[in-house]
N, C-alpha and C positions, 0 to 999 in steps of 0.2 A: 086697203091693203097695207098701208103704212102702220095703222094701228095694230094689225095682226102681227107684223114683224116686231113692233115695239113690245107687245105682250110676250111673244116667244123669247125675245132677248131678255126681258124682265124675269121670266120664269127661270131661265138658265142662270142668270146672275143671282137671283134670289136664293136658289138652291146652293149655289157655290159659296156665296159670301156668308150666309147663315151657318153653313157647315164649317166654314173656316174661321168663323168668329169675327168677320168684318162687317162693315156697314155698306160697302160697295161704292163709297163716294168716289174713289179714284177710277173705278170701272165706269160708273155712270158719267163721270166728268169726261173721260176719254170718248165714250160713245156720243155724248151730246156735242162735244167740240169737233171730233173727227168726222162723224157721220152726218150730223145735223147742222154743223157749222154755227153753233150758237156762240155769242160773245162769252168770254171767260167768266165775267161776273154773273151773267144769266145762267150759264151752265153750272157754276158753283152753287148758286142758290137752288136751282132746280134739282141738282143731284142730292143735296141735303134733304130737301122736302120729300123727294122720291123715296129716300131710304127709311124715313121715320116709320111709316105704317108697317113695312116688312120687319123692321127691327122689333116693333111692339108685338107683332104676331109671333115672330120667332122666339123672343124672350118669354112670352107667355107660355108657349108650348114647352120650352125648356123648364120653366118654373113648375109646370104641372108634373114634370118628370123628376123634379127635385135636383136639377143639375146646376143651378146657379149658386155660386159661393158669394152670398150677400156680404159677408164680413169683409172680404178682400175687395169685392166689387165696390162697396161703399167708400172704402179708402181711396180707390182709384178715382171714383166719381167726385169726391170732395176736392181732390187735387186737380182734376181735369176741368171742372166747370169754370173756376176763376182763370185758368190758363186759356180757355177759349176767348174770354173777354180780353185778356192781356194780348193774345195773339192778334185779335182783330184791331187792337190799337197800334200794335207794332207793324202790322202789314204794310202801311204806307211808307214806313221808315226803312224797311229792310230791302236792299237790292235783290231783285228776283234771282239773279245768278248765285249770290251768296246763299240765299235760303235753299235753293234747289240742291246745291252741292252738299250742304249740311244735312238736309233730310235724306238725300240719296246715300250718303255715307252711313248715317244712322241705320237705315233700313238694311244695308249690306252687312253691317256688323251684327245686327240682331239676327239676320238670317244665318250667318256663319255660326253664331252662338247656339242657335237652335239645332242646326245640323250636327255640331260637335256633341251636343248633349244627347241627341238621339243615338249617336254612335257609342255612347258609354252604356252598354247594356247592363253592366253590373252596378251602376251607380244608384244609390238610394235617393228617393225623392224627398225634398225638404217639406216641412210642414208649412205650406204657403200661408195658411191662415194666421199663424202665430209668429213666424220668424222673418217675415218679409215686408214689414210695414214700410221701411224706407224705400225699397224697390217698388212697391205698389204706388207710392206717392210719386216717385220719379217717372215711372212709365205712364201714369195717369196724366201728369203735367205735360209730358212730351206729346201725348196724344191730343190734349186740349190745344196746345200751340198749333199743331197741324190743322186742326179744325178751324181755329180762329184766323190763321194766316192765309191758308190756301183753300178753305172750303172742302177739304177732304174729310172723310168720316173718322180718320184717326185709329182705325181698327188694327193696323199693323203693329204699332208699339204695344197696344193693349194685349192682344192675343199672344204676341211674342213674349212679353213680360210674364204673362200667366203660365205659359209653357216653361219658361226658364225658372219660374218659382216652384215648379213641381206639379201643377195641375195637369190632368190628362186632357186630350184634345176635346172631348165632349164637354167637360166642365169648363175648359178655357173658352170654347166657342159660346157656351151658354152665358158665362159671366161677362164676356166681351160684349155680347148683344145687349145685355142689361146696362152696361156702362155707356154704350154708344147711343142709347135712347136719349139720355140726358145731354150728352155733348152735341148730338145732331140737332136737337130742338133748340138749344141755345145758339149753336152756330147758324142755323137757318134764320133765326130771329135777327141775328147781327148782320148776316149777309144780305138779307132781303132789302136792306136800305141801299145796297150797292148795285143790286141787279134784280130784275123782275123774274118771276117764275114763268117758264114756258110750259103752260099746262097741256098744250097739244102733244108734246113729247113726254112730259112728265106723267100724265095720267096713264098712258099705255105702259110705260115702264113700271109704274106703281102697281097697276093691276097684276102684271106678270110677276113682279117681285113678291107680292102678297101670296100668290099661288105657290111660288118657289119657297117662300119662308114657311108656309104651312107644311110643305112636304119635307123640308130639310131636317128638322129635329127628329122625325120618325125614321128617316133614312139613317141618321147617325146611330140610333139605338139598334137598328136592325143589323148593321155591319159591325159586329163585335170587335173586329180587329182594326177599326178606323183609328184608334188611338196610337197604333203602331205605324201606319203608313201615311197618315195625314200630316203629322209634324214635319217629316222631310219635305213633303210637297210645299208646305207653308214656308219652310226655310228657303227653298229654291225660288218661290214666288217673291219673297221679300228681297232676295239678292237681285233677281231680274228687275223688280220694280225700282230698286235703288240705282242700278246701272242705267235704266231708262230715264230715271229722274235726272241723273247727272248729264247724260249725253243728249 
């Protein structure tokens, strides 16, 4: 019965996070610690391992649809990968309270920025591919630090940055999934030395997440107006995540 529950949870999480451009690290981390009472180190490693297959499948589906912006995604990836390593080295040195407050505030600010941008109905979109190199590097680096320090997937800064740079929700979700494959793999390799993988919980979530990741890209293309209503939802989620991180 437990495996069925894990698969159902994984399906819902897989659909949600692939549609929103995240890896689901924070959600998996919450489920594994709150519901299954895993130690933090084990939960972090298991969440990253669990997210990788669904990210691969989701990114491949988006790739077949031509939705991934590889040029800006590669810039983010180049900045994020060394940041994952740096974050893992800094993790033992940073007081947990300081880190959580900083990350919480960053998520809140990103959420507010996305919400304000969606309210500007007449604003023109920037050419994210050519004019936002510095922003891409910055958001990628921040995402990598989140993966390295806390074992999160780092999807929040990535998809928020892509939206703020002018990509629509579908392209932002697709490009984010592509970037998070690299950061999640490196993060999992680094965190596996600190905590073992709980395969009992991980396999169930992984199977469900794969099913959800298969469905999500096609749902995104079916709902033509998703680029209008998903960014405000993403903004609210970032703000809520930021507040919960701080408190």
